[in-house]
C-alpha positions as CSV (number, residue, x, y, z in Angstrom):
1,M,63.4,-14.8,0.0
2,P,64.3,-17.3,2.7
3,Q,61.6,-19.7,3.5
4,D,60.1,-19.7,6.9
5,L,60.9,-23.0,8.5
6,T,57.9,-22.7,10.7
7,L,55.7,-23.1,7.6
8,I,57.4,-26.3,6.4
9,P,55.7,-29.6,7.4
10,K,57.3,-30.9,10.6
11,F,59.7,-33.8,10.2
12,R,57.4,-36.3,11.8
13,D,54.6,-35.4,9.4
14,R,56.6,-36.3,6.2
15,L,57.0,-39.4,4.2
16,S,60.1,-41.4,4.8
17,Y,62.6,-41.3,2.0
18,L,63.3,-41.4,-1.7
19,Y,66.1,-43.4,-3.3
20,V,67.3,-42.3,-6.7
21,E,70.1,-43.7,-8.9
22,H,71.2,-42.9,-12.4
23,A,69.3,-39.7,-12.8
24,A,69.8,-35.9,-13.0
25,I,68.1,-33.9,-10.4
26,E,67.1,-30.3,-11.2
27,R,65.0,-27.6,-9.4
28,E,61.5,-27.1,-10.8
29,Q,60.0,-24.1,-9.1
30,N,59.4,-25.3,-5.5
31,S,60.0,-28.9,-6.2
32,I,62.6,-31.1,-7.9
33,A,62.5,-32.8,-11.3
34,L,64.2,-36.3,-11.7
35,H,65.4,-36.8,-15.2
36,A,66.2,-40.6,-16.1
37,V,66.2,-42.7,-19.1
38,D,63.6,-45.6,-19.0
39,P,65.6,-48.9,-19.4
40,Q,63.0,-50.5,-21.6
41,S,61.8,-47.7,-23.9
42,E,65.0,-45.7,-23.7
43,E,62.9,-42.6,-23.6
44,L,63.8,-39.6,-21.2
45,I,61.3,-39.5,-18.3
46,E,60.7,-36.5,-16.1
47,T,59.3,-37.1,-12.6
48,H,58.3,-34.2,-10.3
49,V,58.8,-34.7,-6.5
50,P,57.4,-32.3,-3.8
51,V,60.4,-31.9,-1.5
52,C,58.5,-30.7,1.5
53,D,57.0,-34.2,1.8
54,I,60.2,-36.0,2.0
55,A,62.5,-36.3,5.0
56,L,65.5,-37.9,3.3
57,L,66.7,-38.0,-0.3
58,M,69.2,-40.8,-0.9
59,L,71.5,-40.4,-3.9
60,G,72.8,-43.6,-5.3
61,P,75.3,-44.2,-8.1
62,G,75.0,-42.2,-11.4
63,T,73.2,-39.2,-9.9
64,K,73.7,-35.6,-10.6
65,L,72.4,-32.9,-8.2
66,S,72.2,-29.2,-9.4
67,H,73.1,-26.4,-7.2
68,R,69.6,-24.9,-7.5
69,A,68.1,-28.3,-6.6
70,M,70.3,-28.5,-3.5
71,D,69.2,-25.0,-2.5
72,I,65.4,-25.9,-2.5
73,L,66.1,-29.1,-0.7
74,A,67.9,-27.4,2.0
75,R,65.3,-24.6,2.4
76,N,62.7,-27.4,2.9
77,N,64.6,-29.2,5.6
78,C,65.2,-32.4,3.5
79,L,68.3,-34.2,4.4
80,V,70.4,-35.3,1.3
81,A,72.6,-38.3,1.7
82,W,75.0,-39.8,-0.8
83,V,74.8,-43.5,-0.6
84,G,76.0,-46.8,-2.1
85,E,74.0,-48.9,-4.5
86,E,70.5,-49.6,-3.0
87,G,71.4,-47.3,-0.1
88,V,73.6,-50.0,1.6
89,R,76.3,-47.4,2.7
90,M,76.1,-43.8,3.5
91,Y,79.2,-41.7,2.3
92,A,78.3,-38.1,3.1
93,F,75.3,-36.0,3.8
94,A,74.2,-32.3,3.5
95,T,72.6,-31.0,6.7
96,G,69.3,-29.5,7.3
97,G,66.9,-28.9,10.1
98,T,66.5,-26.4,12.8
99,H,68.8,-23.3,13.2
100,S,68.7,-23.5,17.0
101,S,71.4,-25.4,19.0
102,A,69.1,-25.9,22.1
103,R,68.5,-29.6,21.6
104,L,72.2,-30.2,20.7
105,L,73.2,-28.5,24.0
106,R,70.8,-30.6,25.9
107,Q,72.0,-33.8,24.4
108,A,75.6,-32.8,25.2
109,A,74.8,-31.9,28.7
110,L,73.2,-35.4,29.3
111,V,76.0,-37.4,27.6
112,S,78.7,-35.4,29.6
113,N,77.4,-36.3,33.0
114,P,78.0,-39.9,34.1
115,Q,74.8,-40.2,36.0
116,S,72.5,-38.5,33.4
117,R,74.0,-40.5,30.7
118,L,73.4,-43.8,32.7
119,D,69.8,-42.6,33.1
120,V,69.4,-42.2,29.3
121,V,71.0,-45.6,28.7
122,R,68.4,-47.1,31.0
123,K,65.7,-45.4,29.1
124,L,67.0,-46.7,25.9
125,Y,67.1,-50.3,27.1
126,A,63.7,-49.9,28.8
127,K,62.1,-49.0,25.5
128,R,63.1,-52.3,24.0
129,F,61.3,-54.5,26.6
130,P,57.5,-54.7,27.2
131,E,57.9,-55.5,30.9
132,A,59.3,-52.9,33.5
133,L,63.0,-53.3,34.2
134,D,64.3,-53.5,37.7
135,L,66.2,-50.3,38.6
136,Q,68.8,-52.4,40.3
137,V,69.8,-54.4,37.2
138,S,73.3,-53.4,36.0
139,I,74.2,-52.2,32.5
140,E,76.0,-55.4,31.9
141,Q,73.0,-57.4,32.8
142,L,70.8,-55.2,30.6
143,R,73.3,-55.8,27.8
144,G,73.2,-59.6,28.2
145,K,69.2,-59.4,28.4
146,E,69.2,-57.5,25.1
147,G,71.6,-60.0,23.5
148,H,69.2,-62.9,24.5
149,R,66.3,-61.0,23.2
150,V,68.0,-60.5,19.7
151,R,68.9,-64.1,19.5
152,Q,65.4,-65.3,20.2
153,A,64.0,-62.9,17.6
154,Y,66.4,-64.3,14.9
155,A,65.5,-67.8,15.8
156,A,61.7,-67.2,15.8
157,Q,61.9,-65.6,12.4
158,A,64.1,-68.4,10.9
159,E,61.5,-71.0,12.2
160,R,58.7,-69.0,10.9
161,Y,60.0,-68.9,7.3
162,G,61.8,-72.2,7.3
163,I,65.2,-70.7,6.9
164,E,68.4,-72.3,8.3
165,W,70.0,-69.6,10.5
166,Q,73.7,-69.9,11.3
167,G,73.8,-66.5,13.1
168,R,74.5,-63.0,12.2
169,S,77.6,-62.9,10.1
170,Y,78.8,-60.8,7.2
171,D,82.1,-59.6,5.5
172,R,82.0,-55.9,4.7
173,N,84.7,-56.5,2.0
174,K,82.6,-59.1,0.4
175,W,79.1,-57.9,0.0
176,Q,77.9,-60.5,-2.3
177,G,79.5,-63.4,-0.5
178,G,77.0,-63.5,2.4
179,D,74.0,-65.6,2.6
180,P,70.5,-64.0,1.7
181,V,69.4,-63.4,5.3
182,N,72.5,-61.6,6.3
183,T,72.7,-59.6,3.1
184,A,69.1,-58.5,3.7
185,L,69.7,-57.6,7.3
186,S,72.7,-55.5,6.3
187,A,70.8,-53.6,3.7
188,A,67.7,-53.2,6.0
189,N,69.9,-51.8,8.8
190,A,71.7,-49.4,6.4
191,C,68.4,-48.1,5.4
192,L,67.2,-47.7,8.9
193,Y,70.3,-45.9,9.9
194,G,69.8,-43.4,7.1
195,V,66.2,-42.6,8.2
196,C,67.4,-42.3,11.9
197,H,70.2,-40.2,10.8
198,A,67.8,-37.9,9.1
199,A,65.7,-37.7,12.3
200,C,68.6,-36.7,14.5
201,L,69.7,-34.0,12.1
202,S,66.4,-32.7,11.2
203,M,65.3,-32.4,15.0
204,G,68.6,-30.7,15.9
205,F,70.4,-33.6,17.6
206,S,73.9,-34.8,17.0
207,P,74.3,-38.2,15.4
208,A,77.8,-38.4,17.1
209,L,76.9,-38.1,20.8
210,G,75.7,-41.6,21.6
211,F,74.8,-43.0,25.0
212,I,75.2,-46.7,24.6
213,H,77.5,-46.6,21.5
214,T,80.4,-44.2,21.4
215,G,83.4,-43.3,19.6
216,K,82.0,-42.7,16.0
217,Q,80.3,-40.0,14.2
218,L,77.0,-42.1,14.1
219,S,77.0,-43.5,17.7
220,F,73.6,-42.0,18.5
221,V,72.2,-43.1,15.2
222,Y,73.0,-46.6,16.3
223,D,71.4,-46.0,19.8
224,L,68.3,-44.9,18.1
225,A,68.0,-47.5,15.3
226,D,68.5,-50.3,17.8
227,L,65.0,-49.5,19.2
228,Y,63.4,-50.6,16.0
229,K,65.6,-53.3,14.4
230,L,63.6,-56.2,15.7
231,E,60.4,-54.8,14.8
232,L,61.4,-53.6,11.2
233,S,64.7,-54.9,9.9
234,V,64.5,-58.5,11.1
235,P,61.0,-59.5,10.0
236,I,61.2,-57.8,6.7
237,S,64.7,-59.4,6.0
238,F,63.7,-62.9,6.7
239,A,60.6,-62.5,4.7
240,A,62.5,-61.3,1.8
241,A,65.0,-64.0,2.1
242,A,62.2,-66.6,2.0
243,E,60.8,-65.1,-1.2
244,V,61.7,-66.4,-4.7
245,S,62.2,-63.4,-6.9
246,E,64.4,-62.2,-9.7
247,V,64.5,-58.7,-8.0
248,P,67.6,-58.1,-5.9
249,I,67.0,-58.8,-2.2
250,E,68.4,-55.4,-1.2
251,R,65.8,-53.6,-3.4
252,R,63.0,-55.8,-1.9
253,V,64.0,-55.1,1.6
254,R,64.3,-51.4,0.9
255,L,60.8,-51.2,-0.7
256,G,59.4,-53.2,2.2
257,L,60.9,-50.9,4.8
258,R,59.6,-47.8,2.9
259,D,56.1,-49.2,2.9
260,R,56.3,-50.0,6.6
261,F,57.7,-46.5,7.4
262,R,54.7,-45.0,5.6
263,E,52.0,-47.4,7.2
264,T,53.3,-47.0,10.7
265,R,54.1,-43.3,10.5
266,F,57.6,-44.1,11.6
267,L,59.0,-40.7,11.4
268,E,56.3,-39.5,13.8
269,R,57.3,-42.2,16.2
270,V,60.9,-41.5,16.0
271,S,60.3,-37.8,16.7
272,A,58.2,-38.7,19.8
273,D,60.8,-41.1,21.0
274,L,63.5,-38.4,20.8
275,M,61.5,-36.0,22.7
276,E,60.7,-38.5,25.4
277,L,64.4,-39.3,25.8
278,F,65.5,-35.6,26.0
279,G,62.4,-34.0,27.4
280,P,60.1,-31.1,26.1
281,D,61.8,-28.0,24.5
282,E,62.3,-25.4,27.1
283,E,62.2,-22.7,24.4
284,E,61.0,-22.3,20.9
285,D,63.4,-22.5,18.0
286,R,63.8,-18.7,17.9
287,F,66.2,-18.8,15.0
288,D,64.0,-20.8,12.5
289,D,62.0,-17.8,11.4
290,D,65.2,-15.6,11.0
291,P,68.3,-17.8,10.2
292,A,70.5,-14.6,10.0
293,R,69.7,-13.5,13.5
294,P,72.9,-13.4,15.7
295,G,73.0,-15.8,18.5
296,E,73.5,-15.2,22.1
297,L,76.8,-14.6,23.9
298,V,78.0,-16.4,27.1
299,G,76.0,-15.0,29.9
300,G,72.8,-15.0,28.0
301,V,73.2,-11.6,26.3
302,E,72.2,-10.9,22.6
303,G,74.9,-11.2,20.0
304,G,75.7,-8.8,17.2
305,V,75.9,-5.9,19.6
306,A,79.0,-3.7,20.1
307,Y,79.1,-3.5,24.0
308,D,80.9,-0.9,26.0
309,E,83.9,-1.5,28.2
310,E,81.6,-2.5,31.0
311,G,79.8,-5.0,29.0
312,N,76.6,-2.9,28.6
């Protein structure tokens, strides 16, 4: 029997994400079971995970996901993403979330109108600054103001941890060739993108319809993630780079972000920010309790009906 999405914990109430690699994932009643070999004892370990508490399941190298496990993940509105090692790249995802297109249509309407798009752009920039923004300031001036803020944040963290900072620089084709801070920043941002991507999809928005960024399938994910980078990715990355540890810096950054997401109830905050940007829902998600219900036709009439020649 299809699960009623209204009974599933809201996206904002969930934990952040779970990263899994070198494991087989099977369905176990209404949860999933992870089967992996302990590298020390070489024994097979089985771990049960309640999927209704997870917003994003990140599948790294060496993972196998059964059809039945994917079924229970989708029914519980858990986004599944296939990623690179330590979650540093996102290759593909399986959708989840609301069955209604109301929020997507609202987003499309705002991004398609030049004035409303500009209004959302100003809202996005305004959320990054503690002081009120002058409404007469141009977008170019806002972009410059944001660039100055980012450079100041990098410099402040470098001074705090005693790290020599030469600026943001990395080569996507030589992942291991970068300095520790830039490697950490790239890994942290990739994780942040994954969670923001999950938020967009789970709440019924399109990750492609960006307002500041444009032209890519993840444009709106970048818009959203930029709200939190200086608060989350930057300090955690510099702190990790200053540590002396045998644990790979990507892993330390990922675990640090996971803890911060949980401590700050990050998903609840992202959900609230999305609703602030696009306004309250004008209608309930009428299709969530009945996914097979036909949608409406143009003109606001019910679908799934054989109308007569006069449209009645």
